[in-house]
C-alpha positions as CSV (number, residue, x, y, z in Angstrom):
1,M,0.0,0.0,0.0
2,I,1.0,3.6,-0.3
3,Y,0.5,6.1,2.6
4,D,-0.6,9.7,2.2
5,L,2.0,10.7,4.8
6,T,4.9,9.2,6.7
7,I,6.0,11.0,9.9
8,I,9.5,10.2,11.1
9,G,9.8,10.9,14.8
10,G,7.9,10.4,18.1
11,G,8.6,13.6,20.0
12,P,6.3,16.7,20.3
13,A,6.7,17.5,16.6
14,G,6.0,14.0,15.3
15,V,3.1,13.4,17.7
16,G,1.6,16.8,17.1
17,A,1.6,16.2,13.4
18,G,0.2,12.7,14.0
19,V,-2.7,13.9,16.0
20,Y,-3.6,16.4,13.3
21,A,-3.2,13.9,10.6
22,A,-5.6,11.6,12.3
23,R,-8.2,14.4,12.7
24,K,-7.9,15.1,9.0
25,R,-8.1,11.4,8.2
26,L,-4.9,11.2,6.3
27,K,-3.6,7.6,5.8
28,T,-0.5,8.1,7.9
29,L,2.5,6.0,9.1
30,L,4.4,7.2,12.1
31,I,7.9,5.6,12.6
32,T,9.9,6.2,15.8
33,P,12.5,4.3,17.9
34,E,10.7,5.7,21.0
35,F,8.3,8.4,22.1
36,G,9.2,11.5,23.9
37,G,12.1,13.0,22.0
38,Q,15.1,14.7,23.6
39,S,13.2,15.7,26.8
40,I,12.7,12.1,27.9
41,V,15.8,12.4,30.1
42,S,14.5,15.5,32.0
43,E,13.3,14.9,35.5
44,S,11.2,18.0,35.6
45,I,9.9,20.0,32.6
46,E,8.2,23.2,33.6
47,N,7.6,24.9,30.2
48,W,5.3,22.5,28.5
49,I,2.3,24.7,28.0
50,G,-0.8,23.6,29.9
51,T,1.2,21.4,32.3
52,V,2.8,23.1,35.3
53,K,5.4,20.3,35.8
54,I,6.0,17.0,34.2
55,S,8.8,14.5,33.9
56,G,10.3,13.5,30.6
57,T,9.1,10.0,31.0
58,K,5.5,11.1,31.7
59,L,5.6,13.5,28.8
60,A,6.6,10.6,26.5
61,E,3.7,8.4,27.9
62,D,1.2,11.3,27.4
63,L,2.3,11.9,23.9
64,K,2.0,8.3,22.9
65,A,-1.4,8.0,24.6
66,H,-2.7,11.2,22.9
67,L,-1.7,9.9,19.5
68,L,-3.1,6.4,20.0
69,A,-6.4,7.9,21.3
70,Y,-6.9,9.6,17.9
71,A,-5.1,7.2,15.6
72,G,-8.1,4.9,14.7
73,D,-7.8,3.6,11.2
74,S,-5.9,6.7,10.0
75,V,-2.5,6.5,11.8
76,E,-0.4,3.4,12.0
77,V,2.4,3.4,14.5
78,K,5.7,1.6,14.0
79,E,7.5,1.9,17.4
80,K,11.1,0.7,18.1
81,E,11.9,1.1,14.4
82,G,14.5,3.4,12.9
83,V,14.7,5.0,9.5
84,Q,17.9,4.3,7.6
85,D,17.3,5.9,4.2
86,I,14.8,7.8,2.0
87,Q,14.6,7.2,-1.7
88,K,12.5,9.3,-4.1
89,T,10.6,7.6,-7.0
90,E,8.7,9.4,-9.7
91,N,5.5,10.2,-7.7
92,S,6.3,9.0,-4.2
93,F,9.0,8.1,-1.7
94,T,10.3,4.9,-0.3
95,V,11.2,5.0,3.4
96,I,13.7,2.3,4.4
97,T,13.9,1.3,8.0
98,D,15.9,-1.4,9.9
99,K,12.9,-3.7,9.6
100,D,11.0,-2.9,6.4
101,K,10.2,-0.6,3.5
102,Y,7.2,1.8,3.1
103,E,5.9,3.7,0.1
104,T,4.4,7.2,0.8
105,K,3.2,10.2,-1.1
106,T,4.7,12.7,1.4
107,I,7.1,12.8,4.4
108,L,7.5,14.9,7.5
109,I,10.8,14.5,9.2
110,A,10.6,15.3,12.9
111,T,13.5,13.4,14.3
112,G,14.9,16.2,16.5
113,S,18.4,16.3,17.7
114,H,20.5,15.5,20.8
115,R,22.8,17.6,22.7
116,R,26.5,17.2,22.2
117,K,27.7,15.7,25.5
118,L,30.6,16.4,27.7
119,E,33.1,13.6,27.6
120,I,35.0,14.2,30.9
121,P,35.1,12.3,34.2
122,G,31.9,12.8,36.1
123,A,29.8,13.8,33.1
124,V,28.0,10.5,32.9
125,E,27.7,10.0,36.7
126,F,26.1,13.5,37.3
127,D,24.0,13.7,34.2
128,N,20.6,15.0,35.4
129,K,22.1,15.3,38.9
130,G,23.1,18.9,38.6
131,L,24.6,18.5,35.1
132,T,22.0,19.5,32.5
133,Y,21.7,20.3,28.8
134,C,18.5,22.4,29.0
135,A,18.2,25.6,30.9
136,S,14.6,26.1,29.8
137,C,13.7,22.8,31.3
138,D,15.9,22.8,34.5
139,G,17.0,26.4,35.1
140,P,14.4,27.3,37.7
141,L,15.5,24.4,39.9
142,F,18.6,26.4,40.6
143,S,17.1,29.7,41.8
144,D,19.5,31.6,44.1
145,K,22.3,29.1,43.4
146,D,25.7,29.4,41.8
147,V,25.8,27.8,38.4
148,V,28.3,27.3,35.5
149,V,27.6,27.5,31.8
150,I,29.9,25.7,29.4
151,G,30.1,27.1,25.8
152,G,30.8,30.3,23.9
153,G,28.1,30.5,21.2
154,N,24.7,32.1,21.1
155,A,23.1,29.2,22.9
156,A,25.5,29.6,25.8
157,L,24.9,33.4,25.9
158,E,21.2,32.9,25.8
159,T,21.4,30.3,28.6
160,S,23.5,32.6,30.7
161,A,21.0,35.5,30.2
162,Q,18.1,33.2,31.3
163,L,20.0,32.0,34.4
164,L,21.0,35.5,35.5
165,A,17.3,36.2,36.0
166,Y,17.1,33.9,39.0
167,C,20.5,32.4,39.9
168,Q,22.8,34.0,42.4
169,N,25.9,33.9,40.2
170,V,26.7,32.6,36.7
171,T,30.1,31.6,35.5
172,L,30.6,31.1,31.8
173,L,33.5,28.9,30.7
174,N,34.8,29.2,27.1
175,R,37.6,27.0,25.8
176,S,39.1,29.7,23.5
177,D,40.0,33.4,24.0
178,A,37.0,34.6,22.0
179,L,33.3,33.9,22.3
180,K,31.5,33.1,19.1
181,G,28.1,34.5,20.2
182,D,26.5,37.7,19.1
183,E,28.5,40.8,20.2
184,I,25.4,42.8,21.2
185,T,24.2,40.0,23.5
186,L,27.6,39.6,24.9
187,A,27.9,43.3,25.7
188,K,24.6,43.3,27.5
189,L,25.6,40.3,29.6
190,A,29.0,41.7,30.4
191,R,27.4,44.6,32.3
192,N,25.7,42.2,34.7
193,P,27.7,42.0,37.9
194,K,26.4,38.4,38.6
195,L,28.2,37.1,35.4
196,K,31.8,36.0,35.3
197,I,33.4,35.0,32.0
198,I,36.5,32.8,32.0
199,K,38.2,32.3,28.7
200,N,40.8,29.7,27.7
201,A,39.1,27.3,30.1
202,V,38.7,23.6,29.2
203,P,36.5,21.5,31.5
204,V,38.4,18.5,32.8
205,E,36.2,17.0,35.6
206,I,32.7,17.3,37.2
207,K,32.8,17.1,40.9
208,G,30.0,15.8,43.2
209,G,29.1,14.9,46.7
210,L,26.2,15.0,49.2
211,P,25.2,18.7,49.4
212,D,22.6,19.9,52.0
213,G,22.2,16.5,53.5
214,K,20.4,15.1,50.5
215,A,20.4,11.4,49.7
216,G,22.4,10.6,46.6
217,R,25.3,12.4,45.0
218,F,24.9,15.7,43.1
219,V,27.1,18.2,41.4
220,T,29.2,20.3,43.7
221,G,31.5,21.9,41.2
222,I,33.7,21.7,38.2
223,I,37.5,21.6,37.5
224,Y,38.8,23.4,34.4
225,E,42.3,23.8,33.0
226,D,43.7,27.1,31.8
227,T,44.9,26.4,28.3
228,L,47.6,29.1,28.6
229,T,49.1,28.3,32.0
230,K,48.0,24.7,32.2
231,E,46.9,25.3,35.8
232,R,43.7,23.7,37.1
233,H,41.0,25.5,39.0
234,N,37.9,24.4,40.9
235,I,34.6,26.3,40.8
236,S,31.9,25.5,43.3
237,A,28.5,25.2,41.8
238,T,25.3,23.2,42.2
239,G,24.3,23.4,38.6
240,I,26.3,23.0,35.3
241,F,24.6,23.9,32.0
242,V,26.3,22.5,28.9
243,E,25.8,24.4,25.6
244,I,28.4,23.0,23.2
245,G,26.2,22.3,20.3
246,L,23.4,20.1,18.9
247,L,23.6,17.0,16.7
248,P,20.5,16.8,14.5
249,A,19.2,13.3,13.8
250,T,19.3,13.7,10.0
251,Y,21.9,11.1,8.9
252,F,19.3,9.1,6.9
253,A,18.3,12.2,4.8
254,K,21.7,13.0,3.4
255,N,21.1,11.2,0.2
256,I,17.9,13.1,-0.6
257,L,18.4,16.5,1.0
258,T,21.2,19.1,1.0
259,L,21.9,19.8,4.7
260,N,23.4,22.9,6.1
261,Q,26.8,23.1,7.8
262,Y,25.3,21.9,11.0
263,N,23.6,18.9,9.4
264,Q,20.2,20.6,9.9
265,I,17.5,20.5,7.3
266,P,16.8,23.9,5.7
267,V,13.1,24.7,5.6
268,D,10.7,27.5,4.5
269,P,9.6,28.9,8.0
270,R,6.1,29.7,6.6
271,T,5.3,26.2,5.6
272,Q,8.2,23.9,6.8
273,R,8.7,22.8,3.2
274,T,12.2,21.5,2.2
275,A,13.8,22.0,-1.1
276,V,12.5,18.6,-2.2
277,S,8.8,18.6,-3.3
278,G,6.7,16.4,-1.1
279,L,9.1,16.5,1.9
280,W,8.6,18.6,5.0
281,A,10.6,18.9,8.3
282,A,9.9,20.4,11.7
283,G,11.5,20.8,15.1
284,D,15.1,20.5,16.2
285,C,16.3,18.7,13.1
286,T,15.7,21.9,11.0
287,D,17.5,25.2,10.7
288,G,14.8,27.0,12.7
289,L,16.1,29.8,14.8
290,Y,14.7,28.5,18.1
291,H,14.4,25.0,19.4
292,Q,11.9,24.1,22.1
293,N,9.2,21.5,22.6
294,N,6.4,23.9,22.1
295,I,7.9,25.4,19.0
296,A,8.6,22.0,17.5
297,A,5.0,21.0,18.0
298,G,3.7,24.2,16.5
299,D,6.0,23.9,13.5
300,A,4.9,20.3,12.8
301,I,1.2,21.3,12.9
302,K,2.0,24.1,10.5
303,A,3.7,21.6,8.2
304,L,0.7,19.2,8.6
305,E,-1.7,21.9,7.4
306,D,0.5,22.5,4.4
307,I,0.8,18.8,3.7
308,Y,-3.0,18.5,3.7
309,N,-3.4,21.3,1.2
310,H,-0.7,19.7,-0.9
311,L,-2.4,16.4,-1.0
312,H,-6.0,17.6,-1.5
313,L,-5.7,20.9,-3.2
314,G,-2.5,20.4,-5.1
315,E,-0.8,23.4,-3.6
C-alpha cells in the first residue's frame, strides 16, 4: 500500500503532526524508535504549555497516549523502528527502516536532535544530577544558586542570560580566548555583575558529593584547565549547564536533501517545506532559529496543514 504521509519521529513535533493527521483522516504512518524526544531524560519539565510540571518519561507516555487515542484507522504506528534511508521515486517516496520498506506520497521529518555531550570524568555520573543540557527545562530548579555555563556561542549566551534572572551567580567557561556569540548580546551580559566569563578554560572533571544532607550524589563543582598556564582551578556550583552544540538526527536524509553546515534541514519557515517537493521537516532537526518542545509541535502542525493542502488541493 501507499501512505498519504509518513511521519518520522515520536517527539512533540512528530506526535503533534500525527494527531492532526488523524483528525484530517490522512492515511499516515508514524515511525519512531521511541516516544518523547530529547526531553525524555529530563526529571522536571516546567515549560510544556498547559502542564505546570511533568517528567520527561511522563511526557513521553502522554504523547503516545494522545496519539493512540486519535489514531483509529488513520494513523499506523511503528515503534522501536529506525529509519535508515529515504529514496524518491517518480511520484512517491520509499522509506527504508531497519525492519521494512514503506511507500508514501509525502514525508514529514521530525527526528529532533540530541545535545553534544561532555566527555570528561563525572559527566555521565552526574547527568541530570546537577549537570544538565536544557536551561529552559531545568534552570528554575537552581534559583538563588551558583551555576556554571559551558560554551561560547549564542546558545551559551542565551542560557547565561536566562539563568541570570534567578541564579545567584553565573560563570561562563569558554575554551578559547574569544566567544562566538552575538556581540550585542555579549555586551549586555558583560554589564551584569552576577556574570563572570572565564576564557581559555577547558573543563576536565565534574565534581560531586552529598550537598545539603540530600540522599544521593549531586554536582558540587567543576574543575577546568587554563589552556595558557595549564593550571587547574575548581569552581563550586550546584548546577552546570552545557551548551556545546546540537547534533541533528538527519543522517538518513543526506542522500535526498542538502543539509546545512550543522547537518540541519533547511526549511521555509512559513510552511516547513524543504527543497524537495513532497518532503517537510519540523522541530530541532531543522534550521529553525529557536528549538523548544512547544515550537517543535507548532512547526509540525503548521507543516501538517500545508501537507494536507498539498495532498488535497495540489498546492
